[in-house]
N, C-alpha and C positions, 0 to 999 in steps of 0.2 A: 232145595232152593233152585236148582237148575230147571226142574220141571215147572216150577212156578214162574220163573223168568221166561221160559219158552212159551208158556201159556199166555202170559201177559203180553209178550211181544206179538204173538200170533193174533191175540185179540185186538191189540192196538193197530197193527198193520191191516188187519181185516176191516176194521171200522173206518180206516182212512181211505181205502181204495175200493171198497165194495159198493156197488150200486144196488141197493135193496130192490129198487123198482125193476131192475133187469136181471139181477142175480149173477153178475160176472165181476171179475176183478179187473180194474183198469190197469193198463201197462205202467211200468215203472217210469217215473218222471226223472230222467237222468240228469237234467239240469239242476233240479232240486237236490238230488243225491250228491252231485259234485259240489254244490254249494255247502251242504251240511258237512260233507267229508273234509273239504278244505278248511272250513271254519274250525272244526274240532281238531283236525290235524295240527294246524298252526297254533291253536290255543294250548295244545298238549306239549309242544316242543319246549324243552327246558323246564317243564312243570315239575313239581315235586314228585309226581308219580313216575315220570321218566327218570328222574335222578335216583329214586329209590330202586327202580328196576335195574339201572346201570350198576348200582352198588351190589345188588344181589348177583348180577351176572359177573361182576369183577372177582367174586370169590372163586378160587381155583377148583375147589372140591364140589362145586354146585353145577349140576347139569344145566346148560344153557336152554335146553328144551323145557325143563321144569320151570325155569324162570319165565320163559316165553309163554307157555300155556297157562301158568298161574296168573301172570299179569294180564294176559288176554281175557281170561275168565273173569277176573275182578273188574276189568273195564266194561265187559259185556253186562255184568250184573248191575254195576253202578249206572250204566247208560239206560238199562231197562227201568231202573228206579226213576231216573230223570224223565223218561218218556211217560211213565205212569203218573208221576207228580205233575208234569205239564198237562197231561190230559185231564187230570182231576182239577187243577187250578183253573184251566180255561172254562170248565163247566161252572165255576163259582165266581171267577173274577174275569173282567173283560181283558182281551189281549192288549189293548192300549194301556190299561193300568199296569199290567205285568211288564210291559216295556219300560214304563216310567220307573217302576220299582227296581227292575234290573239295572237301568241306567243310573239311578241314584245310588244303588248298592255298589256298582263298579266305581263311580266317582268317589264315594266314601272310602272304599278300600284303597284307591289311588292316593287320596289325600292323606290317609292314615299312614301309608307306606312312605310317602314323602316326609311326613312329620317325624316318623321314627328314624329316618336316614341320617 
């Protein structure tokens, strides 16, 4: 699974930054990197993933390093799946339609959460 994840990420990153006409990899866009990092970081704060990780780390007999590396590996794999799904979806559906679907989905989840409260 790790090899497949690495291959998928390498493929995805290579297609995003490689200029086939010149054969080089463009430098990292740090503004885009910071935007993605901040968005994901804020979204994950207090998320059920973080809460589950805290519960595992709270156990006295469990190595904190095991919890850290296992949770990190899980996040890397799930993120790789998200990148691949996004790459596939944009080949089939326009970006504007995906934004609408995501927006409607978030509003629906918010309304459902308020209704259940």
